[in-house]
C-alpha positions in Angstrom: -48.5 -9.6 47.9 -47.1 -12.5 45.8 -43.7 -12.3 47.4 -45.4 -12.4 50.9 -47.3 -15.6 50.1 -44.1 -17.3 48.6 -42.1 -16.4 51.7 -44.8 -17.7 54.0 -45.2 -20.9 52.0 -41.4 -21.5 52.1 -41.5 -21.0 55.9 -44.4 -23.5 56.3 -42.6 -26.1 54.1 -39.3 -25.8 56.0 -40.9 -25.9 59.4 -43.4 -28.7 58.6 -40.5 -30.8 57.3 -38.9 -30.7 60.7 -42.1 -31.6 62.6 -43.1 -34.8 60.9 -40.8 -36.8 63.1 -41.9 -34.9 66.2 -38.5 -33.2 66.6 -38.3 -29.6 67.6 -39.0 -27.3 64.7 -35.8 -26.1 62.9 -34.7 -22.5 63.0 -36.3 -20.0 60.6 -34.6 -19.5 57.3 -32.2 -16.5 57.0 -34.3 -15.1 54.1 -36.8 -13.9 56.7 -34.3 -11.3 57.8 -34.2 -9.8 54.3 -38.0 -10.2 54.2 -38.3 -7.8 57.2 -35.8 -5.4 55.8 -37.6 -5.4 52.4 -40.9 -4.6 54.1 -39.2 -1.8 56.0 -38.0 -0.4 52.6 -41.5 -0.6 51.2 -42.8 1.5 54.1 -39.9 4.0 53.6 -41.0 4.5 50.0 -44.6 4.9 51.2 -43.5 7.4 53.9 -40.9 9.2 51.7 -38.3 8.6 54.4 -35.1 10.6 53.9 -31.8 8.7 53.4 -30.1 9.4 56.8 -33.2 8.5 58.7 -33.8 5.4 56.7 -30.3 4.1 57.7 -31.1 4.8 61.3 -34.3 2.8 61.1 -32.4 -0.2 59.6 -29.7 0.0 62.2 -32.0 -0.2 65.3 -34.2 -2.9 63.8 -31.1 -5.0 63.0 -29.7 -4.4 66.4 -32.9 -5.8 68.0 -32.5 -9.0 66.0 -28.8 -9.1 66.5 -29.1 -8.8 70.3 -31.1 -12.0 70.5 -28.9 -13.8 68.0 -25.8 -12.8 70.0 -27.1 -14.8 73.0 -27.1 -18.0 70.9 -24.0 -17.5 68.6 -20.6 -17.2 70.1 -19.2 -15.5 67.0 -21.7 -12.6 67.4 -21.4 -11.4 71.0 -23.5 -8.4 72.3 -22.7 -4.9 71.2 -22.4 -3.8 74.8 -19.0 -2.1 75.2 -18.7 -1.9 71.5 -21.2 0.7 70.3 -21.4 4.1 71.9 -23.6 4.0 75.0 -25.0 0.6 74.1 -26.8 -0.8 77.2 -26.1 -4.1 78.9 -29.2 -6.2 78.2 -29.9 -9.3 80.3 -32.7 -11.6 79.6 -35.2 -11.9 82.5 -35.4 -15.3 84.2 -39.1 -15.3 83.5 -38.6 -15.7 79.7 -37.5 -19.2 78.7 -38.3 -21.7 76.0 -38.3 -19.3 73.1 -37.1 -20.0 69.6 -34.3 -17.5 69.0 -34.7 -17.1 65.3 -38.4 -16.4 65.7 -37.7 -14.0 68.5 -35.0 -12.2 66.5 -37.2 -11.7 63.4 -40.1 -10.6 65.6 -37.9 -8.2 67.5 -36.9 -6.6 64.2 -40.6 -6.2 63.3 -41.5 -4.8 66.8 -38.7 -2.2 66.6 -39.4 -1.1 63.0 -43.1 -1.0 63.9 -42.5 1.6 66.6 -39.8 3.7 64.7 -41.3 4.0 61.2 -44.2 6.4 60.7 -46.3 3.7 59.0 -44.8 0.9 61.1 -48.2 -0.2 62.3 -48.6 -1.8 58.9 -46.0 -4.3 59.8 -48.3 -5.9 62.4 -50.1 -7.8 59.8 -46.9 -9.4 58.5 -45.9 -10.2 62.1 -49.2 -11.9 62.8 -48.9 -14.0 59.6 -45.4 -15.0 60.7 -46.5 -16.1 64.1 -49.5 -18.0 62.7 -47.4 -19.8 60.1 -45.1 -21.0 62.9 -48.1 -22.3 64.8 -49.4 -24.1 61.8 -46.0 -25.6 61.1 -45.8 -27.1 64.6 -44.3 -24.5 66.9 -46.0 -25.1 70.3 -48.0 -22.2 71.5 -45.8 -21.7 74.6 -42.8 -21.4 72.3 -44.5 -18.8 70.1 -45.6 -16.8 73.1 -42.1 -16.9 74.8 -40.5 -15.8 71.5 -42.9 -12.9 71.2 -42.4 -11.9 74.8 -38.6 -11.9 74.4 -38.9 -10.0 71.2 -41.0 -7.3 72.9 -38.6 -7.1 75.8 -35.5 -6.6 73.5 -37.3 -4.2 71.3 -38.2 -2.0 74.2 -34.5 -1.9 75.3 -33.4 -1.0 71.7 -36.1 1.6 71.4 -34.9 3.2 74.6 -31.3 3.2 73.2 -32.7 4.8 70.0 -34.5 7.5 71.9 -31.3 8.5 73.7 -29.4 9.1 70.4 -30.8 12.7 70.2 -32.7 12.4 67.0 -36.0 13.3 68.7 -34.5 16.6 69.9 -33.4 17.9 66.5 -36.7 19.6 65.9 -36.0 21.8 68.9 -33.0 23.3 67.3 -33.3 26.6 65.4 -34.9 26.2 62.0 -32.4 26.0 59.2 -32.4 28.8 56.6 -30.4 28.6 53.3 -27.9 31.3 52.8 -28.2 33.9 50.0 -24.5 34.1 49.2 -22.3 33.2 46.3 -21.4 29.6 46.2 -23.9 28.5 49.0 -26.5 25.8 48.6 -30.0 26.8 47.8 -33.1 24.7 47.1 -33.4 23.4 43.5 -36.3 22.8 41.0 -38.7 21.4 40.4 -40.1 21.2 43.9 -37.6 23.5 45.7 -37.7 21.2 48.8 -36.3 22.6 52.0 -33.0 21.3 53.4 -33.2 17.7 54.6 -31.8 16.8 58.1 -29.5 19.8 58.5 -28.8 18.8 62.1 -28.2 15.1 61.6 -24.7 15.6 62.8 -26.1 15.9 66.3 -27.3 12.3 66.3 -25.1 10.0 68.4 -23.0 7.9 66.1 -22.7 4.1 66.8 -18.9 3.8 66.5 -17.4 7.1 65.6 -15.7 9.3 68.2 -17.5 12.3 66.6 -19.0 13.3 63.3 -15.7 15.1 62.5 -13.5 12.1 63.1 -12.8 11.7 59.3 -13.3 15.3 58.3 -12.4 15.7 54.6 -10.4 18.4 53.0 -12.5 21.4 52.1 -14.1 21.5 48.6 -12.5 23.4 45.7 -13.5 27.1 46.4 -16.4 28.4 44.5 -15.6 31.1 42.0 -17.5 32.8 39.2 -14.2 33.7 37.4 -13.8 31.9 34.1 -10.1 31.2 34.7 -10.6 29.7 38.2 -10.1 26.1 39.0 -13.8 25.7 40.1 -15.1 27.1 36.8 -12.6 25.4 34.5 -12.2 21.9 36.1 -15.5 21.4 37.8 -18.3 23.6 36.5 -17.5 23.1 32.8 -17.0 19.4 33.3 -20.4 19.0 34.7 -21.9 21.2 32.0 -20.3 19.1 29.3 -21.5 15.8 30.8 -24.9 16.2 29.2 -26.2 12.7 29.7 -26.2 11.8 26.0 -23.9 8.7 26.6 -26.4 5.8 26.9 -24.2 3.9 29.4 -23.8 7.0 31.6 -27.6 7.5 31.5 -28.2 3.8 32.5 -25.7 4.1 35.4 -27.2 7.4 36.6 -30.7 6.0 36.5 -29.7 2.7 38.2 -28.3 4.5 41.3 -30.7 7.4 41.4 -32.3 6.3 44.7 -33.9 9.8 45.3 -37.0 9.4 47.4 -37.7 13.1 46.9 -37.9 12.9 43.1 -41.1 14.5 41.7 -42.8 14.8 38.3 -44.7 17.8 37.2 -48.2 17.0 35.9 -49.9 20.3 35.0 -50.2 22.3 38.2 -49.3 19.3 40.4 -46.0 17.8 41.4 -46.4 14.0 41.9 -43.8 12.1 43.9 -42.0 9.2 42.2 -41.6 5.9 44.0 -37.9 5.4 44.7 -35.9 3.8 47.5 -33.0 5.5 49.4 -29.3 4.8 48.8 -29.0 2.9 52.1 -32.0 0.7 51.3 -30.3 -0.2 48.0 -27.2 -1.4 49.9 -29.3 -3.2 52.5 -30.9 -5.0 49.5 -27.4 -5.9 48.1 -26.4 -7.3 51.5 -29.5 -9.5 51.4 -28.7 -10.7 47.9 -25.1 -11.5 48.8 -26.0 -13.3 52.0 -28.5 -15.5 50.2 -26.1 -16.2 47.3 -23.3 -17.2 49.6 -25.5 -19.4 51.8 -24.9 -17.5 55.1 -26.4 -18.9 58.3 -29.1 -17.1 60.2 -26.6 -15.7 62.7 -24.1 -14.6 60.0 -26.9 -13.0 57.9 -28.0 -11.1 61.0 -24.5 -10.0 61.8 -23.7 -8.8 58.2 -26.9 -6.8 57.9 -26.4 -5.2 61.3 -22.8 -4.1 60.5 -23.9 -2.7 57.2 -26.8 -0.8 58.8 -24.6 0.6 61.6 -22.0 1.6 59.0 -24.5 3.3 56.8 -25.8 5.4 59.7 -22.3 6.4 60.8 -21.4 7.2 57.3 -24.5 9.4 56.9 -23.7 11.2 60.1 -20.1 12.0 59.0 -21.2 13.0 55.5 -24.1 15.2 56.7 -21.7 16.9 59.1 -19.6 18.1 56.1 -22.6 18.9 53.9 -23.9 21.5 56.2 -20.4 22.8 57.1 -19.2 23.5 53.6 -22.8 24.2 52.4 -21.7 24.1 48.8 -23.8 25.0 45.8 -25.2 22.3 43.5 -24.1 22.1 39.9 -27.6 22.9 38.7 -27.7 26.2 40.5 -24.1 27.2 39.6 -24.5 26.3 35.9 -27.8 28.2 35.6 -26.2 31.2 37.3 -23.0 31.3 35.3 -23.4 29.4 32.0 -26.8 28.4 30.9 -30.1 29.5 32.5 -32.0 26.6 31.0 -29.6 23.8 31.9 -31.1 20.8 33.7 -29.2 17.8 35.1 -30.1 14.3 34.0 -31.2 13.4 37.6 -33.2 15.6 39.9 -31.0 17.3 42.4 -31.6 16.0 46.0 -32.6 18.7 48.7 -29.3 19.1 50.6 -25.9 20.7 50.0 -23.5 19.2 47.4 -20.2 18.4 49.3 -19.7 15.5 50.1 -21.5 13.1 47.8 -23.7 11.0 50.1 -23.9 8.1 47.7 -20.1 8.0 47.4 -19.7 8.0 51.2 -22.2 5.4 52.2 -21.6 3.1 49.2 -17.9 2.9 50.0 -18.7 2.2 53.7 -21.2 -0.6 52.8 -18.9 -2.1 50.2 -16.0 -2.1 52.7 -18.0 -4.0 55.3 -19.4 -6.5 52.8 -16.0 -7.1 51.3 -14.6 -7.9 54.8 -17.5 -10.2 55.4 -17.8 -12.0 52.0 -14.5 -11.4 50.1 -12.7 -9.1 47.7 -14.1 -10.7 44.5 -17.6 -11.4 45.4 -19.6 -11.1 42.1 -23.3 -10.5 42.3 -26.4 -9.5 40.2 -28.0 -6.5 41.6 -31.8 -7.0 41.3 -32.7 -4.7 44.2 -34.8 -2.3 42.2 -36.3 -4.6 39.6 -39.7 -3.9 41.1 -39.2 -0.2 40.4 -38.6 -1.0 36.7 -34.8 -1.0 36.7 -32.8 -3.6 34.7 -30.4 -5.6 37.0 -26.7 -5.0 36.7 -23.8 -7.4 37.4 -20.8 -6.4 39.4 -17.5 -8.3 39.9 -17.1 -6.9 43.5 -18.8 -4.7 46.1 -16.2 -2.0 45.6 -16.8 -2.0 41.8 -20.5 -1.3 42.6 -19.5 1.4 45.1 -17.3 3.2 42.6 -20.0 3.1 40.0 -22.6 4.4 42.5 -20.3 7.4 43.2 -19.7 8.1 39.5 -23.5 7.9 38.8 -23.8 11.3 40.6 -21.4 12.9 38.2 -23.1 11.3 35.2 -26.5 12.5 36.6 -25.2 16.1 36.9 -25.8 16.5 40.6 -22.3 16.4 42.0 -18.8 17.7 41.3 -15.9 15.3 41.1 -14.2 16.4 44.3 -17.3 15.6 46.2 -17.3 12.1 44.7 -13.6 11.4 45.2 -13.4 12.8 48.7 -16.8 11.3 49.6 -15.4 7.8 48.7 -12.3 8.4 50.8 -14.4 9.3 53.8 -16.7 6.3 53.3 -13.8 3.9 53.1 -12.4 5.4 56.4 -15.7 5.0 58.1 -16.2 1.5 56.9 -12.8 0.4 58.1 -13.4 2.1 61.4 -16.7 0.3 61.9 -14.9 -3.0 61.2 -12.2 -2.2 63.7 -14.6 -1.2 66.3 -16.7 -4.3 65.9 -14.0 -6.8 65.1 -15.1 -9.1 67.9 -18.3 -9.8 66.0 -16.5 -11.5 63.1 
């Protein structure tokens, strides 16, 4: 609540400053873009939104804001002809006199409000935003025109989202885990069913197909003690017991497991944690603010990151449910130590590839291309969840650490981390190539 009032006060001051001389109100500050994305993250925590779906929500909300910004900024043209099946959107002649930054932020809220399960809760923030603009001097006709354009664009983007196939996934045959050696199986403490086993069927934004950057197969599972799997992977995870304080800190910092639960007697209580994609959206917001990006540039960078995150999840999830590899927790309990527990709770989906490694490499590649190779930043994204900030000399340094956190946490084998990073880099570079006209 405090952050909300600070943001609205900032908006009022900025706008009022531009109205004293009866000049048109200035554009809204870029920080409002991150404000919307942060509120989306809060709802995702509330709704326990799974990681791939969270990225999808971010992408469509950002595209709604971007489409309006693209009309005003020549360096950010429309995604028509760039993203797969993206529609040609033309503003109706009946909508004029809007403020594009207000329309863009409102379009993000309108889109997220319809996509997210608890999206109706964003209506209060949207109304506060519109009222603040009125109090700061925006003429009522400008506010109404901005809202009308936001609703128009949001409907177009929501139609685009509906056509990506996600709403048809529930019609596919129900996924059932295999009872075979080396196959993934739900893990304690909650034994949650497989998450998004059909996400590969969602239309990607830029990829030709989910298999475009198909990785090499994982090291074959084997219970033989002289096998490569047992000697170089299983034992390495077993020996990484989390006793190193730095490793524990890194693992906890990048946990980002919205499915984590804590046993309290006969109950399992969900812990409040954001998704990996939400963490990188937060990093994008920190970086844009620190580098003083304009409204249009902030919108573009966040949109590219969100699009990249979604495509990276699609590619990663395609491999997860193809290789269907066992998690370290299950394998170690079966073959070495029946009481072994990883430092972090194991997420509810197959092991190979490491999703964190994939999407972190993708996001870091896009942010590096946008803001530079040696962009240092202080990651404060999860301070509100009790995590101490960490400082990174570059986005790729952060991405490498994010990947390694999965080994330190005991939930991934090293080939899933190494090959996940390779796939993530490939996806990130592809997204940049596909959208190079937006630079």
